[in-house]
Short mmCIF file of the C-alpha atoms (twelve columns), coordinates in Angstrom:
data_MODEL
# 
_entry.id   MODEL 
# 
loop_
_atom_site.group_PDB 
_atom_site.id 
_atom_site.type_symbol 
_atom_site.label_atom_id 
_atom_site.label_alt_id 
_atom_site.label_comp_id 
_atom_site.label_asym_id 
_atom_site.label_seq_id 
_atom_site.Cartn_x 
_atom_site.Cartn_y 
_atom_site.Cartn_z 
_atom_site.pdbx_PDB_model_num 
ATOM 1   C CA . GLN A 1   -0.109  -0.046 -0.164  1 
ATOM 2   C CA . VAL A 2   1.436   3.179  -1.105  1 
ATOM 3   C CA . GLN A 3   1.230   6.354  1.543   1 
ATOM 4   C CA . LEU A 4   2.219   9.982  1.067   1 
ATOM 5   C CA . VAL A 5   2.150   11.633 3.849   1 
ATOM 6   C CA . GLU A 6   2.864   15.594 3.796   1 
ATOM 7   C CA . SER A 7   3.922   17.906 6.877   1 
ATOM 8   C CA . GLY A 8   5.127   21.467 7.214   1 
ATOM 9   C CA . GLY A 9   2.639   23.670 6.487   1 
ATOM 10  C CA . GLY A 10  1.751   26.123 8.352   1 
ATOM 11  C CA . SER A 11  1.384   30.257 9.169   1 
ATOM 12  C CA . VAL A 12  3.814   32.945 7.928   1 
ATOM 13  C CA . GLN A 13  3.635   36.734 6.692   1 
ATOM 14  C CA . SER A 14  3.878   37.822 3.793   1 
ATOM 15  C CA . ARG A 15  8.229   36.953 1.562   1 
ATOM 16  C CA . GLY A 16  8.211   34.396 4.383   1 
ATOM 17  C CA . SER A 17  9.929   30.746 3.776   1 
ATOM 18  C CA . LEU A 18  7.544   27.060 4.297   1 
ATOM 19  C CA . ARG A 19  9.516   23.866 3.530   1 
ATOM 20  C CA . LEU A 20  7.167   20.984 2.710   1 
ATOM 21  C CA . SER A 21  7.959   17.262 2.852   1 
ATOM 22  C CA . CYS A 22  6.224   14.206 1.527   1 
ATOM 23  C CA . ALA A 23  7.171   11.128 3.124   1 
ATOM 24  C CA . HIS A 24  6.456   8.267  0.891   1 
ATOM 25  C CA . SER A 25  6.403   4.904  0.336   1 
ATOM 26  C CA . ILE A 26  7.152   4.338  -3.594  1 
ATOM 27  C CA . TYR A 27  10.074  2.277  -4.326  1 
ATOM 28  C CA . THR A 28  9.817   2.159  -7.884  1 
ATOM 29  C CA . TYR A 29  11.279  5.403  -8.841  1 
ATOM 30  C CA . GLY A 30  12.025  4.654  -12.408 1 
ATOM 31  C CA . ARG A 31  8.398   4.046  -13.089 1 
ATOM 32  C CA . TYR A 32  6.824   6.807  -11.255 1 
ATOM 33  C CA . CYS A 33  6.918   10.862 -11.391 1 
ATOM 34  C CA . MET A 34  6.611   13.136 -8.425  1 
ATOM 35  C CA . ALA A 35  4.149   16.716 -7.681  1 
ATOM 36  C CA . TRP A 36  3.267   18.981 -5.381  1 
ATOM 37  C CA . PHE A 37  -0.661  20.057 -6.121  1 
ATOM 38  C CA . ARG A 38  -2.653  22.989 -4.294  1 
ATOM 39  C CA . GLN A 39  -6.147  24.022 -3.412  1 
ATOM 40  C CA . ALA A 40  -7.543  26.891 -2.330  1 
ATOM 41  C CA . PRO A 41  -11.260 27.135 -1.006  1 
ATOM 42  C CA . GLY A 42  -13.819 27.883 -3.599  1 
ATOM 43  C CA . LYS A 43  -10.673 27.137 -6.365  1 
ATOM 44  C CA . GLU A 44  -9.690  24.340 -8.731  1 
ATOM 45  C CA . ARG A 45  -6.856  21.988 -8.098  1 
ATOM 46  C CA . GLU A 46  -3.869  23.150 -9.211  1 
ATOM 47  C CA . GLY A 47  -0.438  21.743 -10.036 1 
ATOM 48  C CA . VAL A 48  2.649   23.433 -8.672  1 
ATOM 49  C CA . ALA A 49  5.508   21.962 -9.462  1 
ATOM 50  C CA . THR A 50  6.484   18.029 -10.853 1 
ATOM 51  C CA . ILE A 51  9.731   16.610 -10.674 1 
ATOM 52  C CA . ASP A 52  10.944  13.217 -13.609 1 
ATOM 53  C CA . THR A 53  12.554  10.118 -12.688 1 
ATOM 54  C CA . ASP A 54  15.977  11.736 -13.898 1 
ATOM 55  C CA . GLY A 55  15.219  14.877 -11.906 1 
ATOM 56  C CA . SER A 56  14.327  17.359 -14.129 1 
ATOM 57  C CA . THR A 57  11.557  19.642 -13.107 1 
ATOM 58  C CA . SER A 58  8.333   21.348 -14.213 1 
ATOM 59  C CA . TYR A 59  6.809   24.464 -12.530 1 
ATOM 60  C CA . ALA A 60  3.806   26.479 -13.315 1 
ATOM 61  C CA . GLU A 61  4.336   29.995 -14.048 1 
ATOM 62  C CA . PHE A 62  2.981   31.280 -10.807 1 
ATOM 63  C CA . VAL A 63  5.596   29.951 -8.782  1 
ATOM 64  C CA . LYS A 64  8.741   30.190 -10.769 1 
ATOM 65  C CA . GLY A 65  11.515  31.736 -9.170  1 
ATOM 66  C CA . ARG A 66  10.219  31.151 -6.044  1 
ATOM 67  C CA . PHE A 67  9.379   27.315 -5.411  1 
ATOM 68  C CA . THR A 68  11.928  24.715 -5.899  1 
ATOM 69  C CA . ILE A 69  10.743  21.025 -6.163  1 
ATOM 70  C CA . SER A 70  13.358  18.309 -5.076  1 
ATOM 71  C CA . LYS A 71  13.764  14.835 -3.628  1 
ATOM 72  C CA . ASP A 72  15.763  12.851 -1.863  1 
ATOM 73  C CA . ASN A 73  15.803  8.726  -3.068  1 
ATOM 74  C CA . ALA A 74  17.606  7.688  0.030   1 
ATOM 75  C CA . GLU A 75  15.081  8.989  2.313   1 
ATOM 76  C CA . ASN A 76  12.011  8.890  0.015   1 
ATOM 77  C CA . THR A 77  10.821  12.167 0.634   1 
ATOM 78  C CA . LEU A 78  9.890   15.122 -1.821  1 
ATOM 79  C CA . TYR A 79  10.570  18.497 -0.482  1 
ATOM 80  C CA . LEU A 80  8.858   21.776 -2.086  1 
ATOM 81  C CA . GLN A 81  11.098  24.965 -0.782  1 
ATOM 82  C CA . MET A 82  8.923   27.806 -0.888  1 
ATOM 83  C CA . ASN A 83  10.119  31.128 -0.681  1 
ATOM 84  C CA . LYS A 84  8.411   34.980 -1.080  1 
ATOM 85  C CA . LEU A 85  5.538   33.912 0.094   1 
ATOM 86  C CA . LYS A 86  1.988   36.073 -1.147  1 
ATOM 87  C CA . PRO A 87  -1.102  35.781 -0.276  1 
ATOM 88  C CA . GLU A 88  -2.381  34.187 -2.658  1 
ATOM 89  C CA . ASP A 89  -0.137  31.006 -2.491  1 
ATOM 90  C CA . THR A 90  -2.616  30.266 0.975   1 
ATOM 91  C CA . ALA A 91  -3.810  26.836 -0.210  1 
ATOM 92  C CA . MET A 92  -3.987  23.068 0.994   1 
ATOM 93  C CA . TYR A 93  -0.535  21.388 -0.505  1 
ATOM 94  C CA . TYR A 94  -0.728  17.831 -1.541  1 
ATOM 95  C CA . CYS A 95  1.793   15.625 -3.124  1 
ATOM 96  C CA . ALA A 96  0.669   13.106 -5.492  1 
ATOM 97  C CA . ALA A 97  2.725   10.585 -7.800  1 
ATOM 98  C CA . ALA A 98  1.687   9.398  -11.587 1 
ATOM 99  C CA . PRO A 99  3.248   6.782  -13.819 1 
ATOM 100 C CA . ARG A 100 6.062   8.171  -15.638 1 
ATOM 101 C CA . ALA A 101 3.767   7.869  -19.033 1 
ATOM 102 C CA . ALA A 102 0.958   9.921  -17.816 1 
ATOM 103 C CA . CYS A 103 2.926   12.837 -16.705 1 
ATOM 104 C CA . LEU A 104 4.799   12.843 -20.068 1 
ATOM 105 C CA . LEU A 105 1.113   13.087 -21.707 1 
ATOM 106 C CA . GLY A 106 0.963   16.100 -19.181 1 
ATOM 107 C CA . TRP A 107 2.040   16.945 -15.647 1 
ATOM 108 C CA . THR A 108 -0.513  19.690 -14.838 1 
ATOM 109 C CA . ARG A 109 -3.343  16.966 -14.960 1 
ATOM 110 C CA . GLY A 110 -4.147  15.960 -11.825 1 
ATOM 111 C CA . ALA A 111 -6.258  13.159 -12.675 1 
ATOM 112 C CA . ARG A 112 -3.269  11.456 -13.938 1 
ATOM 113 C CA . TYR A 113 -2.235  11.142 -10.563 1 
ATOM 114 C CA . ILE A 114 -2.818  7.636  -8.943  1 
ATOM 115 C CA . TYR A 115 -1.502  8.310  -4.789  1 
ATOM 116 C CA . TRP A 116 -2.234  11.340 -2.533  1 
ATOM 117 C CA . GLY A 117 -1.341  12.373 0.274   1 
ATOM 118 C CA . GLN A 118 -3.833  14.155 2.698   1 
ATOM 119 C CA . GLY A 119 -2.821  17.359 1.886   1 
ATOM 120 C CA . THR A 120 -1.007  20.267 4.854   1 
ATOM 121 C CA . GLN A 121 -2.208  23.726 5.051   1 
ATOM 122 C CA . VAL A 122 -0.390  26.697 3.514   1 
ATOM 123 C CA . THR A 123 -1.728  30.055 5.295   1 
ATOM 124 C CA . VAL A 124 0.423   33.428 3.853   1 
ATOM 125 C CA . SER A 125 -0.688  36.701 6.095   1 
ATOM 126 C CA . SER A 126 -0.326  40.193 4.189   1 
# 
């Protein structure tokens, strides 16, 4: 049973930083890409960043230059370093995993991800 558990969320002031972690039990790294999504109240879920099996990354335009996705295969952990946070970054953040073939079709489509964590709340005040 694959499990993904996020942590590191919290409340921070505008322009502050947070580092999210996602501990997971995915050991077949060559088969899955991983990503961070977020969903704010009343809004649709949106892709934030993804990291492929070879370590290549992609970001949504609204976080480029501020967020960094990374992974530690030895520790089975996915990270999202968030800097220069804005109030509009306030949302529940989720980590997710998808078969690599599905990610190649478009990583921002949440429906392609088969494993999800329970989420961690990020609140940014102005």
